[in-house]
Structure formats: structure tokens, C-alpha cells
N, CA, C and O atoms as a CHARMM CRD file, in Angstrom:
* protein
*
  200
    1    1 UNK  N      0.83100  -0.83600  -0.15400 PROA 1      0.00000
    2    1 UNK  CA     0.35200   0.08400  -0.04200 PROA 1      0.00000
    3    1 UNK  C      1.05100   1.19600  -0.16100 PROA 1      0.00000
    4    1 UNK  O      2.23900   1.26300   0.15600 PROA 1      0.00000
    5    2 UNK  N      0.17200   2.46000  -0.76700 PROA 2      0.00000
    6    2 UNK  CA     1.20300   3.86800  -0.44800 PROA 2      0.00000
    7    2 UNK  C      0.12800   4.88800  -0.48500 PROA 2      0.00000
    8    2 UNK  O     -1.02500   4.86600  -0.91700 PROA 2      0.00000
    9    3 UNK  N      0.58300   5.45000  -0.12100 PROA 3      0.00000
   10    3 UNK  CA     0.21200   7.32700  -0.02300 PROA 3      0.00000
   11    3 UNK  C      0.61900   8.24600  -0.63300 PROA 3      0.00000
   12    3 UNK  O      0.91200   9.33200  -0.13300 PROA 3      0.00000
   13    4 UNK  N      0.71600   7.89400  -2.05000 PROA 4      0.00000
   14    4 UNK  CA     1.23200   8.91900  -2.61200 PROA 4      0.00000
   15    4 UNK  C      2.32800   8.92600  -3.46800 PROA 4      0.00000
   16    4 UNK  O      2.82600   9.82900  -4.14000 PROA 4      0.00000
   17    5 UNK  N      2.71800   7.31400  -3.26500 PROA 5      0.00000
   18    5 UNK  CA     4.47300   7.51500  -3.29600 PROA 5      0.00000
   19    5 UNK  C      4.44300   5.58300  -4.07200 PROA 5      0.00000
   20    5 UNK  O      5.02800   4.59100  -3.63600 PROA 5      0.00000
   21    6 UNK  N      3.67000   5.69200  -5.10300 PROA 6      0.00000
   22    6 UNK  CA     4.14500   4.42300  -6.19900 PROA 6      0.00000
   23    6 UNK  C      5.65800   4.04000  -6.35600 PROA 6      0.00000
   24    6 UNK  O      6.01300   2.86700  -6.47100 PROA 6      0.00000
   25    7 UNK  N      6.64000   5.23900  -6.35400 PROA 7      0.00000
   26    7 UNK  CA     7.77000   4.91200  -6.71800 PROA 7      0.00000
   27    7 UNK  C      8.26300   4.13500  -5.51300 PROA 7      0.00000
   28    7 UNK  O      8.12800   2.91500  -5.61000 PROA 7      0.00000
   29    8 UNK  N      8.68600   4.49500  -4.64600 PROA 8      0.00000
   30    8 UNK  CA     8.74600   3.60200  -3.26200 PROA 8      0.00000
   31    8 UNK  C      8.19000   2.38500  -3.02500 PROA 8      0.00000
   32    8 UNK  O      8.91800   1.43000  -2.75100 PROA 8      0.00000
   33    9 UNK  N      6.44800   2.22300  -3.12100 PROA 9      0.00000
   34    9 UNK  CA     6.18900   0.97500  -3.54100 PROA 9      0.00000
   35    9 UNK  C      6.97500   0.20000  -4.14600 PROA 9      0.00000
   36    9 UNK  O      7.58300  -0.68000  -3.53700 PROA 9      0.00000
   37   10 UNK  N      7.09400   0.38400  -5.40100 PROA 10     0.00000
   38   10 UNK  CA     7.95400  -0.43100  -6.72700 PROA 10     0.00000
   39   10 UNK  C      9.13200  -0.85500  -6.06400 PROA 10     0.00000
   40   10 UNK  O      9.29600  -2.05600  -6.27900 PROA 10     0.00000
   41   11 UNK  N      9.85600  -0.46400  -5.48000 PROA 11     0.00000
   42   11 UNK  CA    10.84600  -0.52400  -5.01200 PROA 11     0.00000
   43   11 UNK  C     10.72100  -1.66700  -3.52200 PROA 11     0.00000
   44   11 UNK  O     11.24700  -2.76800  -3.68300 PROA 11     0.00000
   45   12 UNK  N     10.31700  -1.50100  -2.69500 PROA 12     0.00000
   46   12 UNK  CA     9.45100  -2.69600  -1.79900 PROA 12     0.00000
   47   12 UNK  C      9.47500  -3.94900  -2.53400 PROA 12     0.00000
   48   12 UNK  O     10.14500  -4.96600  -2.35800 PROA 12     0.00000
   49   13 UNK  N      8.32100  -3.55500  -3.66200 PROA 13     0.00000
   50   13 UNK  CA     8.14900  -4.57300  -3.83200 PROA 13     0.00000
   51   13 UNK  C      9.28200  -5.57200  -4.85600 PROA 13     0.00000
   52   13 UNK  O      9.16900  -6.78400  -5.03900 PROA 13     0.00000
   53   14 UNK  N     10.10000  -4.88700  -5.29000 PROA 14     0.00000
   54   14 UNK  CA    11.58900  -5.26400  -5.67400 PROA 14     0.00000
   55   14 UNK  C     12.35100  -5.94800  -4.81200 PROA 14     0.00000
   56   14 UNK  O     13.07700  -6.90600  -5.07800 PROA 14     0.00000
   57   15 UNK  N     12.15500  -5.38700  -3.67100 PROA 15     0.00000
   58   15 UNK  CA    12.90100  -5.93000  -2.42200 PROA 15     0.00000
   59   15 UNK  C     12.20100  -7.87700  -2.25600 PROA 15     0.00000
   60   15 UNK  O     12.71900  -8.99200  -2.30800 PROA 15     0.00000
   61   16 UNK  N     11.19400  -7.48100  -2.10700 PROA 16     0.00000
   62   16 UNK  CA    10.45000  -8.44900  -1.53400 PROA 16     0.00000
   63   16 UNK  C     10.48300  -9.91400  -2.39500 PROA 16     0.00000
   64   16 UNK  O     10.64200 -11.09300  -2.07900 PROA 16     0.00000
   65   17 UNK  N     10.23700  -9.14900  -3.70600 PROA 17     0.00000
   66   17 UNK  CA    10.76900 -10.50400  -5.23200 PROA 17     0.00000
   67   17 UNK  C     12.24700 -11.22000  -4.71100 PROA 17     0.00000
   68   17 UNK  O     12.43700 -12.43300  -4.79100 PROA 17     0.00000
   69   18 UNK  N     13.19900 -10.30700  -4.19700 PROA 18     0.00000
   70   18 UNK  CA    14.62500 -11.03000  -4.29800 PROA 18     0.00000
   71   18 UNK  C     14.28900 -11.86400  -2.74400 PROA 18     0.00000
   72   18 UNK  O     14.91200 -12.90300  -2.52400 PROA 18     0.00000
   73   19 UNK  N     13.66700 -11.54500  -2.10100 PROA 19     0.00000
   74   19 UNK  CA    13.72800 -12.64600  -1.54800 PROA 19     0.00000
   75   19 UNK  C     12.65900 -13.88400  -1.42100 PROA 19     0.00000
   76   19 UNK  O     12.97900 -15.05400  -1.20900 PROA 19     0.00000
   77   20 UNK  N     11.61700 -13.49600  -1.55600 PROA 20     0.00000
   78   20 UNK  CA    10.44200 -15.22600  -1.65500 PROA 20     0.00000
   79   20 UNK  C     10.38000 -15.05400  -2.98700 PROA 20     0.00000
   80   20 UNK  O     10.92000 -14.04500  -3.44200 PROA 20     0.00000
   81   21 UNK  N      9.65400 -16.07700  -3.98400 PROA 21     0.00000
   82   21 UNK  CA     9.29400 -15.93600  -4.87900 PROA 21     0.00000
   83   21 UNK  C      7.97200 -15.96800  -4.94800 PROA 21     0.00000
   84   21 UNK  O      7.43900 -17.05900  -4.74500 PROA 21     0.00000
   85   22 UNK  N      7.01600 -14.64500  -5.28600 PROA 22     0.00000
   86   22 UNK  CA     6.04300 -14.72900  -4.92200 PROA 22     0.00000
   87   22 UNK  C      5.35100 -13.63800  -6.24100 PROA 22     0.00000
   88   22 UNK  O      5.80200 -12.54500  -6.58100 PROA 22     0.00000
   89   23 UNK  N      4.24400 -14.29500  -6.75200 PROA 23     0.00000
   90   23 UNK  CA     3.50100 -13.29000  -8.00500 PROA 23     0.00000
   91   23 UNK  C      2.25700 -12.96600  -7.25800 PROA 23     0.00000
   92   23 UNK  O      1.33400 -13.32800  -7.98700 PROA 23     0.00000
   93   24 UNK  N      1.80500 -12.48400  -6.21100 PROA 24     0.00000
   94   24 UNK  CA     0.53300 -12.53000  -5.63600 PROA 24     0.00000
   95   24 UNK  C      0.70700 -11.00800  -4.87700 PROA 24     0.00000
   96   24 UNK  O     -0.14000 -10.58400  -4.09100 PROA 24     0.00000
   97   25 UNK  N      1.62500 -10.45300  -5.14700 PROA 25     0.00000
   98   25 UNK  CA     1.31500  -8.75400  -4.64700 PROA 25     0.00000
   99   25 UNK  C      0.57700  -7.97600  -5.19800 PROA 25     0.00000
  100   25 UNK  O      0.66000  -7.80100  -6.41400 PROA 25     0.00000
  101   26 UNK  N     -0.44500  -7.23300  -4.32900 PROA 26     0.00000
  102   26 UNK  CA    -1.86100  -6.86500  -4.95900 PROA 26     0.00000
  103   26 UNK  C     -0.94900  -5.12600  -4.23600 PROA 26     0.00000
  104   26 UNK  O     -0.45800  -4.93400  -3.12400 PROA 26     0.00000
  105   27 UNK  N     -1.04500  -4.27900  -5.31100 PROA 27     0.00000
  106   27 UNK  CA    -0.32300  -2.92800  -5.08500 PROA 27     0.00000
  107   27 UNK  C     -1.50900  -2.31100  -5.05500 PROA 27     0.00000
  108   27 UNK  O     -2.31000  -2.50100  -5.97100 PROA 27     0.00000
  109   28 UNK  N     -1.79000  -1.51000  -4.04000 PROA 28     0.00000
  110   28 UNK  CA    -3.07600  -0.41200  -3.63500 PROA 28     0.00000
  111   28 UNK  C     -2.77800   0.39100  -3.15700 PROA 28     0.00000
  112   28 UNK  O     -1.65900   0.32900  -2.64700 PROA 28     0.00000
  113   29 UNK  N     -3.65900   1.80300  -2.98900 PROA 29     0.00000
  114   29 UNK  CA    -3.38300   3.36700  -2.46500 PROA 29     0.00000
  115   29 UNK  C     -4.12800   3.30100  -0.94000 PROA 29     0.00000
  116   29 UNK  O     -5.08400   2.55300  -0.73600 PROA 29     0.00000
  117   30 UNK  N     -3.61800   4.09300  -0.01000 PROA 30     0.00000
  118   30 UNK  CA    -4.03700   3.94100   1.55000 PROA 30     0.00000
  119   30 UNK  C     -5.53500   5.02700   1.00900 PROA 30     0.00000
  120   30 UNK  O     -5.61000   6.01900   0.28300 PROA 30     0.00000
  121   31 UNK  N     -6.47800   4.29300   1.72700 PROA 31     0.00000
  122   31 UNK  CA    -7.65800   5.15100   1.53000 PROA 31     0.00000
  123   31 UNK  C     -8.00800   6.69500   2.57000 PROA 31     0.00000
  124   31 UNK  O     -7.89600   6.84400   3.78700 PROA 31     0.00000
  125   32 UNK  N     -8.31600   7.36600   1.82800 PROA 32     0.00000
  126   32 UNK  CA    -8.41600   8.94600   2.17500 PROA 32     0.00000
  127   32 UNK  C     -8.25900   9.15300   3.95900 PROA 32     0.00000
  128   32 UNK  O     -7.64000  10.07800   4.48500 PROA 32     0.00000
  129   33 UNK  N     -8.97900   8.05700   4.68400 PROA 33     0.00000
  130   33 UNK  CA    -9.40500   8.40400   5.77500 PROA 33     0.00000
  131   33 UNK  C     -7.58500   7.99900   6.54600 PROA 33     0.00000
  132   33 UNK  O     -7.08300   8.87500   7.25200 PROA 33     0.00000
  133   34 UNK  N     -6.88000   6.81500   6.33100 PROA 34     0.00000
  134   34 UNK  CA    -5.61300   6.53000   6.44600 PROA 34     0.00000
  135   34 UNK  C     -4.66300   7.37200   6.31100 PROA 34     0.00000
  136   34 UNK  O     -3.87200   7.73100   7.18400 PROA 34     0.00000
  137   35 UNK  N     -4.72300   7.74300   5.10100 PROA 35     0.00000
  138   35 UNK  CA    -4.00800   8.66900   4.54100 PROA 35     0.00000
  139   35 UNK  C     -3.83400  10.11000   5.17500 PROA 35     0.00000
  140   35 UNK  O     -2.77400  10.70500   4.98000 PROA 35     0.00000
  141   36 UNK  N     -5.03700  10.80200   6.07600 PROA 36     0.00000
  142   36 UNK  CA    -5.38200  11.42500   6.72000 PROA 36     0.00000
  143   36 UNK  C     -4.47500  11.37300   8.22800 PROA 36     0.00000
  144   36 UNK  O     -4.34300  12.52300   8.64900 PROA 36     0.00000
  145   37 UNK  N     -4.11600  10.80600   8.72800 PROA 37     0.00000
  146   37 UNK  CA    -3.62700  10.01800   9.70000 PROA 37     0.00000
  147   37 UNK  C     -2.22900   9.62200   9.72300 PROA 37     0.00000
  148   37 UNK  O     -1.64800   9.62300  10.80800 PROA 37     0.00000
  149   38 UNK  N     -1.53400   9.23900   8.52500 PROA 38     0.00000
  150   38 UNK  CA     0.07300   8.76700   8.29600 PROA 38     0.00000
  151   38 UNK  C      0.48800  10.15300   7.34200 PROA 38     0.00000
  152   38 UNK  O      1.71600  10.22800   7.37900 PROA 38     0.00000
  153   39 UNK  N      0.11800  10.88600   6.79500 PROA 39     0.00000
  154   39 UNK  CA     0.26100  11.36400   5.59200 PROA 39     0.00000
  155   39 UNK  C      1.16700  11.29500   4.60600 PROA 39     0.00000
  156   39 UNK  O      1.72400  10.19600   4.60400 PROA 39     0.00000
  157   40 UNK  N      1.49300  11.93100   3.87400 PROA 40     0.00000
  158   40 UNK  CA     2.07000  11.69900   2.38400 PROA 40     0.00000
  159   40 UNK  C      3.29300  10.65400   2.73500 PROA 40     0.00000
  160   40 UNK  O      3.87300  10.39100   3.78900 PROA 40     0.00000
  161   41 UNK  N      3.41000  10.22900   1.53200 PROA 41     0.00000
  162   41 UNK  CA     4.58700   9.33800   1.29800 PROA 41     0.00000
  163   41 UNK  C      5.08400   8.31600   1.87000 PROA 41     0.00000
  164   41 UNK  O      6.23500   7.87900   1.87300 PROA 41     0.00000
  165   42 UNK  N      3.90600   7.86900   2.47700 PROA 42     0.00000
  166   42 UNK  CA     4.00700   6.34000   3.49900 PROA 42     0.00000
  167   42 UNK  C      3.90400   5.19000   2.74700 PROA 42     0.00000
  168   42 UNK  O      3.07600   5.22900   1.83800 PROA 42     0.00000
  169   43 UNK  N      4.62800   4.03300   2.91900 PROA 43     0.00000
  170   43 UNK  CA     4.39400   2.67400   1.90600 PROA 43     0.00000
  171   43 UNK  C      3.70500   2.18700   3.47500 PROA 43     0.00000
  172   43 UNK  O      3.77500   2.72800   4.57800 PROA 43     0.00000
  173   44 UNK  N      3.12600   1.11400   3.08400 PROA 44     0.00000
  174   44 UNK  CA     2.82100  -0.29500   4.00800 PROA 44     0.00000
  175   44 UNK  C      2.97000  -1.25800   3.53100 PROA 44     0.00000
  176   44 UNK  O      3.24700  -1.19600   2.33300 PROA 44     0.00000
  177   45 UNK  N      2.87700  -2.65400   4.16600 PROA 45     0.00000
  178   45 UNK  CA     2.68800  -4.23400   4.21700 PROA 45     0.00000
  179   45 UNK  C      2.02800  -4.68700   4.81000 PROA 45     0.00000
  180   45 UNK  O      1.86900  -4.43800   6.00600 PROA 45     0.00000
  181   46 UNK  N      1.38100  -5.56800   4.10300 PROA 46     0.00000
  182   46 UNK  CA     0.27000  -6.37000   4.98700 PROA 46     0.00000
  183   46 UNK  C      0.60400  -7.69400   4.07800 PROA 46     0.00000
  184   46 UNK  O      0.91500  -7.75500   2.88800 PROA 46     0.00000
  185   47 UNK  N      0.42400  -8.77900   5.09400 PROA 47     0.00000
  186   47 UNK  CA     0.19500 -10.27900   4.35400 PROA 47     0.00000
  187   47 UNK  C     -0.59100 -11.14800   5.21400 PROA 47     0.00000
  188   47 UNK  O     -1.11700 -10.75700   6.25600 PROA 47     0.00000
  189   48 UNK  N     -0.66000 -12.30500   4.77100 PROA 48     0.00000
  190   48 UNK  CA    -1.29600 -13.25000   5.35800 PROA 48     0.00000
  191   48 UNK  C     -0.78900 -14.61400   4.75600 PROA 48     0.00000
  192   48 UNK  O     -0.68600 -14.63400   3.52900 PROA 48     0.00000
  193   49 UNK  N     -0.46000 -15.74900   5.44500 PROA 49     0.00000
  194   49 UNK  CA    -0.24300 -17.08400   5.13500 PROA 49     0.00000
  195   49 UNK  C     -1.01600 -18.04900   4.88100 PROA 49     0.00000
  196   49 UNK  O     -1.87800 -17.90000   5.74800 PROA 49     0.00000
  197   50 UNK  N     -1.34500 -19.06500   4.20300 PROA 50     0.00000
  198   50 UNK  CA    -1.94900 -19.96600   4.05300 PROA 50     0.00000
  199   50 UNK  C     -1.81200 -20.86700   4.73000 PROA 50     0.00000
  200   50 UNK  O     -2.49300 -21.87800   4.55800 PROA 50     0.00000
């Protein structure tokens, strides 16, 4: 997830792909409510294991 910083999110995705083989990464933007609290240029990572 990102808050108006898709370039940093792409970099994070590349680093993740170097560590694990995963083709199920979903990119998204923070919604405005969360963006109000965290501010611009923030990235986040959420995951779940099966």
C-alpha cells in the first residue's frame, strides 16, 4: 500500500521478490481516512499466510 508514493512501493516490491518467489502481490493506495492520519509518502505492507 502507498500514500502517493508508488515509486517507493515498487522498490519495496522488488526487494520482496528478491527474498521470496511470489506472484500474488497486490498494489493499492491508502484510502483518504488512513492517509489523513499517516500523511503523504508512506508505504505499508500487509500479508497473510495460507
